[in-house]
C-alpha positions as CSV (number, residue, x, y, z in Angstrom):
1,M,122.4,60.5,31.6
2,T,123.6,62.2,28.5
3,T,123.7,65.8,28.0
4,H,121.0,67.6,26.1
5,P,122.6,69.9,23.1
6,D,119.9,72.4,24.1
7,G,120.4,71.9,27.8
8,A,119.7,75.7,28.8
9,A,116.6,75.8,27.1
10,W,115.5,72.3,28.3
11,T,116.0,73.2,31.9
12,A,113.7,76.5,31.3
13,R,110.9,74.7,29.8
14,R,110.5,72.2,32.8
15,Y,111.0,74.9,35.2
16,R,108.7,77.4,33.7
17,A,108.2,80.1,36.5
18,L,105.2,81.0,37.9
19,P,104.4,84.8,37.9
20,G,106.6,86.9,40.0
21,V,108.9,83.7,40.7
22,E,112.3,82.8,39.8
23,Y,113.7,79.3,40.8
24,L,117.3,78.8,42.1
25,P,119.5,76.0,40.8
26,E,119.8,74.9,44.5
27,E,116.3,74.4,45.1
28,L,115.2,71.9,42.3
29,G,116.8,68.7,43.5
30,R,118.1,65.5,41.2
31,I,115.2,65.5,38.9
32,A,116.7,68.7,37.6
33,G,119.5,66.7,36.0
34,A,117.2,64.9,33.7
35,D,117.4,65.6,30.1
36,A,115.7,64.7,26.8
37,A,117.7,61.7,26.0
38,G,116.6,60.1,29.3
39,V,113.3,60.6,28.6
40,L,113.6,59.1,25.3
41,D,115.5,55.9,26.8
42,A,112.5,55.7,29.1
43,V,109.8,55.7,26.4
44,R,111.6,52.9,24.7
45,L,110.8,50.6,27.7
46,V,107.1,50.6,26.7
47,R,106.7,47.3,24.9
48,R,103.0,46.3,25.6
49,G,101.2,49.5,26.2
50,E,99.8,48.5,29.4
51,V,99.1,51.2,31.9
52,Y,99.3,50.8,35.5
53,D,97.6,53.2,37.7
54,L,99.8,53.8,40.7
55,D,97.2,56.0,42.5
56,A,95.6,54.8,45.8
57,G,92.7,57.3,45.5
58,R,91.5,59.7,48.4
59,W,88.5,59.9,50.1
60,S,86.9,61.4,53.4
61,G,87.9,59.8,56.4
62,M,90.7,57.9,54.8
63,P,94.2,56.9,57.0
64,L,96.3,59.7,57.5
65,F,99.4,60.3,59.4
66,A,98.6,61.8,62.6
67,G,100.6,65.3,61.8
68,H,98.0,65.8,59.0
69,P,94.5,67.2,58.9
70,Q,91.5,64.8,58.0
71,F,91.0,64.9,54.4
72,Q,87.5,66.1,53.7
73,V,85.3,66.4,50.5
74,V,82.1,68.9,51.5
75,R,79.4,69.8,48.8
76,Y,79.3,73.5,48.1
77,R,76.6,74.2,45.7
78,T,73.9,72.0,44.3
79,A,71.4,72.4,41.7
80,A,68.5,72.4,44.1
81,G,70.5,75.0,46.3
82,Q,70.3,77.2,43.5
83,D,66.8,76.7,42.9
84,L,66.0,77.7,46.6
85,A,68.6,80.7,46.7
86,G,67.7,82.2,43.1
87,D,71.0,83.6,43.0
88,F,72.1,82.2,39.6
89,D,68.7,82.7,38.0
90,E,70.0,85.8,36.0
91,W,73.1,84.0,34.8
92,R,71.5,81.0,33.7
93,G,68.8,83.2,32.2
94,V,66.2,81.3,30.2
95,N,66.7,77.8,31.3
96,E,64.0,75.6,29.8
97,V,66.4,72.6,30.2
98,H,66.7,73.5,34.0
99,M,70.3,73.3,33.8
100,G,72.2,73.3,37.2
101,F,75.5,72.5,38.7
102,T,77.3,71.0,41.8
103,T,80.5,71.9,43.2
104,E,82.5,71.2,46.4
105,I,85.1,72.4,48.7
106,V,88.2,69.9,49.1
107,S,89.9,70.5,52.4
108,G,93.3,68.8,53.8
109,T,96.8,68.1,53.0
110,V,98.7,67.8,49.8
111,H,100.2,64.7,51.6
112,T,96.9,62.8,51.4
113,G,97.0,59.5,49.6
114,T,99.3,58.9,46.8
115,H,101.7,62.1,47.1
116,L,105.3,63.4,46.5
117,D,107.1,65.3,49.3
118,A,108.6,68.5,48.1
119,L,111.9,69.2,49.2
120,C,111.1,71.7,51.7
121,H,108.9,69.1,53.7
122,T,111.6,67.7,55.8
123,T,113.7,70.0,58.0
124,C,116.9,69.4,60.0
125,G,119.0,71.2,62.7
126,A,118.3,73.9,65.0
127,D,117.7,76.6,62.2
128,N,115.1,74.2,60.4
129,S,116.7,74.0,57.5
130,W,115.9,72.1,54.3
131,Y,117.5,71.0,50.8
132,G,119.5,73.7,49.4
133,G,120.6,75.3,52.5
134,F,117.4,77.4,53.0
135,T,116.1,78.0,56.6
136,S,112.6,78.6,58.0
137,E,113.9,82.2,58.9
138,Q,114.8,82.8,55.3
139,A,112.4,81.2,53.3
140,L,109.3,80.7,55.2
141,G,106.5,83.0,54.5
142,D,102.8,83.3,55.6
143,F,101.8,81.4,52.6
144,G,104.1,78.5,53.0
145,P,108.1,77.8,51.8
146,T,109.2,80.1,49.1
147,R,112.1,77.8,48.2
148,A,111.9,73.9,47.0
149,E,108.2,74.0,47.5
150,A,105.7,72.1,45.3
151,S,105.7,74.6,42.3
152,S,109.5,73.7,41.9
153,I,109.1,70.0,41.4
154,A,109.7,69.0,37.8
155,P,107.4,66.5,36.0
156,F,108.9,63.0,36.4
157,V,109.1,61.2,33.0
158,T,112.0,58.6,33.6
159,R,112.8,54.8,34.1
160,G,110.8,53.3,36.8
161,V,112.1,49.8,38.8
162,L,110.2,47.9,41.1
163,V,111.6,46.2,44.0
164,D,109.4,43.7,45.5
165,M,110.3,43.0,48.9
166,A,107.2,41.3,50.1
167,A,107.6,38.8,47.5
168,A,111.4,38.4,48.1
169,R,110.5,37.2,51.7
170,G,107.5,35.1,50.5
171,E,104.9,37.4,52.1
172,S,101.9,39.4,51.1
173,A,103.1,42.1,53.3
174,L,106.2,42.8,55.4
175,P,105.7,42.8,59.1
176,A,105.1,46.0,61.1
177,G,108.3,48.2,61.5
178,Y,110.4,45.8,59.6
179,V,113.8,47.4,58.4
180,I,114.8,46.4,55.0
181,P,118.6,45.6,55.0
182,L,120.7,46.6,52.3
183,A,121.6,43.1,51.5
184,E,118.3,41.5,51.5
185,F,117.4,44.7,49.3
186,R,120.1,44.1,46.8
187,A,119.5,40.4,46.7
188,A,115.8,40.9,46.1
189,A,116.8,43.4,43.2
190,Q,119.1,40.8,41.4
191,A,116.6,37.7,41.8
192,Q,113.8,40.1,40.1
193,G,116.3,41.3,37.7
194,V,116.5,44.9,38.5
195,E,119.5,46.7,38.0
196,F,119.8,50.3,39.2
197,R,120.6,53.6,36.7
198,R,121.0,57.1,37.0
199,G,117.9,59.0,36.9
200,D,115.7,56.2,38.0
201,A,112.4,56.4,40.2
202,V,113.0,53.4,42.6
203,L,109.7,51.9,44.0
204,V,109.6,49.4,46.9
205,H,106.8,47.1,47.2
206,T,106.1,46.2,51.1
207,G,102.3,45.1,50.7
208,Y,101.2,47.5,53.4
209,L,98.8,49.3,51.4
210,G,96.9,45.9,50.3
211,T,95.9,45.7,53.9
212,W,94.0,48.8,53.9
213,N,90.9,46.7,52.4
214,E,91.7,43.2,53.6
215,G,93.7,42.0,56.6
216,D,95.2,44.4,59.5
217,P,97.0,47.1,58.6
218,A,98.6,47.6,61.8
219,A,100.3,44.3,61.8
220,H,102.2,45.6,58.6
221,K,102.6,49.4,59.2
222,G,105.9,50.9,59.2
223,A,108.1,48.5,57.1
224,G,110.5,50.5,55.2
225,I,113.8,50.9,54.0
226,S,117.1,51.3,56.0
227,I,119.4,54.3,55.9
228,E,121.9,51.7,54.2
229,V,119.4,51.5,51.3
230,A,118.6,55.1,51.1
231,R,122.5,55.8,50.7
232,Y,122.9,52.9,48.3
233,L,120.2,54.4,46.1
234,V,121.8,58.0,46.1
235,E,125.0,56.5,45.1
236,A,123.3,54.5,42.0
237,G,121.6,57.8,41.1
238,A,118.0,57.4,41.7
239,V,116.1,60.8,41.3
240,L,112.7,59.4,43.2
241,V,112.4,56.7,46.0
242,G,108.9,55.8,46.7
243,A,107.0,53.1,48.6
244,D,103.4,51.9,49.3
245,N,103.5,53.0,53.0
246,E,103.4,56.5,54.8
247,T,107.3,57.1,55.1
248,V,109.2,54.9,52.5
249,E,111.5,54.2,55.3
250,A,110.9,52.1,58.5
251,D,108.9,53.5,61.2
252,P,109.3,53.8,64.3
253,S,113.1,54.5,63.3
254,P,116.0,52.2,64.3
255,D,118.1,55.4,65.1
256,P,117.9,56.2,68.6
257,V,118.7,59.7,67.9
258,N,117.1,60.2,64.5
259,P,113.4,59.9,64.0
260,H,113.7,60.0,60.0
261,P,117.0,59.4,58.8
262,V,116.1,58.1,55.3
263,H,114.1,61.4,54.8
264,I,116.8,63.6,56.0
265,H,119.4,61.7,53.5
266,L,117.4,61.5,50.4
267,M,115.6,64.9,50.5
268,V,117.7,67.3,52.9
269,E,121.1,66.1,52.0
270,S,120.6,64.7,48.6
271,G,117.8,66.2,46.8
272,V,115.8,62.9,46.0
273,H,112.1,63.4,46.2
274,L,109.9,61.0,47.9
275,L,106.8,59.1,46.7
276,E,104.7,57.9,49.5
277,L,101.4,55.6,49.6
278,A,101.9,54.6,45.9
279,W,99.7,51.7,44.9
280,L,102.3,49.0,43.7
281,G,100.1,46.0,44.2
282,D,99.3,45.4,40.4
283,L,102.9,46.0,39.3
284,A,104.0,43.3,42.0
285,R,101.0,41.0,41.0
286,D,102.2,41.0,37.2
287,R,105.9,41.0,38.0
288,I,106.6,44.4,36.6
289,H,110.1,45.4,37.4
290,E,111.0,48.0,34.6
291,F,108.6,50.4,33.1
292,L,108.2,53.9,32.0
293,F,107.4,56.0,34.9
294,I,105.2,59.1,34.9
295,C,104.4,61.5,37.9
296,L,102.9,64.9,37.5
297,P,102.8,67.2,40.5
298,L,100.5,70.2,40.9
299,R,102.3,73.2,40.8
300,I,101.0,74.6,44.2
301,R,103.3,77.8,45.1
302,G,104.2,77.4,48.8
303,A,102.8,73.8,49.3
304,T,104.9,71.1,50.9
305,G,104.0,68.4,48.3
306,S,101.6,67.3,45.9
307,M,98.9,64.8,45.5
308,V,99.6,62.9,42.3
309,R,98.5,60.0,40.2
310,P,101.4,58.7,38.8
311,V,101.4,55.9,36.5
312,A,104.1,53.0,34.9
313,I,103.7,51.8,31.5
314,A,105.0,48.6,30.5
């Protein structure tokens, strides 16, 4: 990427601190290297103005990784309840139109549905350390991690590329637990006209998410990239790697002593954010392999990730 002439101010705007917070350079990850010139290059990729919604959605009782709490939407206040309680009569005042309102409580993890992992999400080592060298003892408080957490994730406005591994193998979805080897990944990218550049968001279509409504999800669960693919994308300069599954990488892990080698290499060692459970079926259907990628994380201080609604604009 080129260097923006007003680099310091550019960085400060993108990482505007929340009250009482000062971000350290070592917690920001690779996206911190993005600049205005890269954004302009990505915007120039738009040719037809077609927007692809990459958010798979969220609903009560939806499938989730077993380590997460269930996602729930529960009504909190209703117009009928206000009539019964009468506790908003004074606020509503003269109310000839019988105005009321409905609100809800949303509970669950930020790792529900389409989401970004913050760089604090995965730890490694006996000291439970994460990207930037921060440890649980140093930077894990009562209200979540204090470093490399969700509020420190910059907006992603960059070039996006799609590698459709399901199509490359002539399948609607990869088989369960399939480990995508580097040679096969590179061959698929070349056949689909994908080249990798510094600053890319790289998305991998396995077809898994399309089985949630049709077919047997268990027959396709856990297919993902190998550690060799992860290393290749780090060398290529990716700032984000995503897929239409829960882990991006193959699960269960093919490494007998490391349950999450791709997470550890991309996030803990390299500062590359992960996008999980992204809806890539429409891009794959239309054979869209290069696009403007926009992903805006919620700035929740202390969260280990963010639900997102990313879009691809072709």
